[in-house]
GUVEXNU-383341 format. One record per residue (C-alpha): residue number from 1; residue in three letters; x, y, z. Coordinates in steps of 0.5 Angstrom, whole numbers. Each point is the difference from the previous one (the first is absolute). Layout:
BEGIN
+-----+--------+-------+-------+-------+
! num ! residu !    px !    py !    pz !
+-----+--------+-------+-------+-------+
! NUM !    ALA !     X !     Y !     Z !
...
+-----+--------+-------+-------+-------+
REM end
This chain:
BEGIN
+-----+--------+-------+-------+-------+
! num ! residu !    px !    py !    pz !
+-----+--------+-------+-------+-------+
!   1 !    MET !    17 !     3 !   -27 !
!   2 !    ASN !     7 !     2 !     4 !
!   3 !    ASP !     7 !    -3 !    -1 !
!   4 !    ASN !    -2 !    -4 !     6 !
!   5 !    GLY !    -7 !    -3 !    -3 !
!   6 !    ILE !    -4 !     2 !     4 !
!   7 !    ASP !    -7 !     4 !    -3 !
!   8 !    ALA !    -1 !     6 !     5 !
!   9 !    SER !    -6 !     5 !     1 !
!  10 !    ILE !    -3 !     5 !     5 !
!  11 !    ARG !    -8 !     0 !     2 !
!  12 !    GLU !    -2 !     6 !     3 !
!  13 !    GLY !    -2 !    -3 !     8 !
!  14 !    GLU !    -1 !     3 !     7 !
!  15 !    LYS !     3 !     5 !     2 !
!  16 !    SER !     7 !    -3 !     4 !
!  17 !    GLN !    -1 !    -7 !    -4 !
!  18 !    PHE !     5 !    -4 !    -2 !
!  19 !    ASP !    -1 !    -7 !    -2 !
!  20 !    VAL !     5 !    -3 !    -5 !
!  21 !    VAL !    -4 !    -6 !    -4 !
!  22 !    ALA !     4 !    -6 !    -4 !
!  23 !    ASP !    -4 !    -5 !    -4 !
!  24 !    GLY !    -6 !     3 !     4 !
!  25 !    ALA !     2 !    -2 !     7 !
!  26 !    LEU !     2 !     5 !     5 !
!  27 !    VAL !     7 !     0 !     0 !
!  28 !    PHE !     1 !     7 !     4 !
!  29 !    SER !    -5 !     5 !     5 !
!  30 !    LYS !     2 !     5 !     3 !
!  31 !    GLN !    -6 !     0 !     4 !
!  32 !    ASN !     2 !    -7 !     2 !
!  33 !    GLU !     7 !     1 !     1 !
!  34 !    GLY !    -1 !     8 !     4 !
!  35 !    ARG !     6 !     2 !    -4 !
!  36 !    TRP !     2 !     2 !    -7 !
!  37 !    PRO !     4 !    -6 !    -4 !
!  38 !    ASP !     9 !     3 !     1 !
!  39 !    ASP !     4 !     0 !    -7 !
!  40 !    GLY !    -1 !    -6 !    -4 !
!  41 !    GLU !    -5 !    -4 !     4 !
!  42 !    VAL !    -5 !     0 !    -4 !
!  43 !    LEU !     4 !    -2 !    -7 !
!  44 !    ASN !     2 !    -6 !     5 !
!  45 !    LEU !    -6 !    -2 !     2 !
!  46 !    VAL !    -3 !     0 !    -8 !
!  47 !    SER !     6 !    -3 !    -2 !
!  48 !    ALA !     1 !    -5 !     5 !
!  49 !    ARG !    -9 !    -3 !    -2 !
+-----+--------+-------+-------+-------+
REM end
């Protein structure tokens, strides 16, 4: 767990796949959004949960 109280891990997926799941819910998907997340976007999305 880091200073933000977030326990994170990385798992290998398909080529070019980048999904962020928090508490079992998808909060960001590169495939769905058609882009990589902006700086700080993933942390903001996870922290907002």
